[in-house]
ZAMARGU-4260 file (C-alpha; in steps of 0.2 Angstrom, whole numbers, plus 5000, padded with zeros to 4 digits):
<rodrens>
0) 6579/5606/5831 | 6582/5624/5826 | 6579/5638/5838 | 6571/5654/5834 | 6579/5670/5838
5) 6572/5678/5853 | 6564/5692/5843 | 6555/5680/5831 | 6549/5669/5846 | 6542/5685/5854
10) 6532/5689/5838 | 6526/5671/5837 | 6520/5671/5855 | 6512/5689/5854 | 6493/5690/5856
15) 6484/5698/5841 | 6481/5717/5844 | 6464/5720/5851 | 6451/5731/5842 | 6446/5748/5849
20) 6428/5741/5852 | 6435/5727/5863 | 6445/5739/5873 | 6431/5751/5876 | 6419/5736/5880
25) 6432/5730/5892 | 6433/5747/5901 | 6414/5747/5903 | 6414/5729/5910 | 6428/5734/5922
30) 6416/5747/5928 | 6401/5735/5929 | 6410/5722/5938 | 6416/5735/5950 | 6435/5731/5948
35) 6438/5748/5955 | 6432/5743/5972 | 6449/5735/5975 | 6460/5743/5961 | 6464/5760/5955
40) 6462/5759/5936 | 6464/5774/5924 | 6449/5778/5914 | 6437/5768/5925 | 6425/5779/5934
45) 6426/5778/5953 | 6441/5765/5952 | 6450/5771/5967 | 6452/5755/5977 | 6468/5751/5987
50) 6466/5733/5992 | 6473/5727/5976 | 6487/5734/5966 | 6485/5749/5955 | 6483/5744/5937
55) 6490/5759/5928 | 6503/5753/5915 | 6497/5736/5916 | 6501/5733/5897 | 6519/5735/5901
60) 6520/5723/5916 | 6528/5706/5914 | 6518/5697/5927 | 6500/5695/5932 | 6498/5693/5951
65) 6517/5694/5952 | 6519/5676/5946 | 6510/5672/5929 | 6517/5678/5912 | 6507/5693/5907
70) 6497/5690/5890 | 6480/5691/5884 | 6474/5673/5885 | 6481/5670/5903 | 6475/5687/5909
75) 6457/5683/5903 | 6458/5666/5912 | 6464/5675/5928 | 6450/5687/5927 | 6437/5672/5925
80) 6445/5662/5939 | 6459/5669/5949 | 6460/5656/5963 | 6461/5642/5950 | 6478/5650/5944
85) 6484/5656/5960 | 6477/5646/5975 | 6475/5657/5990 | 6474/5674/5980 | 6464/5688/5988
90) 6456/5691/5971 | 6439/5683/5970 | 6429/5675/5956 | 6417/5688/5951 | 6406/5678/5938
95) 6415/5686/5923 | 6411/5676/5907 | 6426/5671/5896 | 6421/5683/5882 | 6419/5697/5894
100) 6436/5693/5902 | 6444/5694/5885 | 6437/5712/5883 | 6443/5717/5901 | 6460/5709/5897
105) 6461/5720/5881 | 6457/5735/5891 | 6470/5732/5904 | 6483/5727/5891 | 6480/5744/5882
110) 6486/5753/5898 | 6503/5759/5896 | 6513/5772/5905
</rodrens>
């Protein structure tokens, strides 16, 4: 079995680029679900929380919650049900629907330094 060069493998695993509408919808959903009660999030009004980590530059991070590979699909799953992926996490289920989580993930992944 042949191995793909790392650059090609990264391209094959990369998530499709989010549309501007998805990103903006995700920003609004982060406000609606009060993500800023626990996190500091650039572009989200009143997102000044300090319980969770600040989410600025999230699009450049390698990991979600310090242990899950950062990518659109896994981040959306994390947003829907954090305890299912990391038992004992302080991040609660907020009742975010999968489609909404995909938009929130698109917004968070658009945040780069």
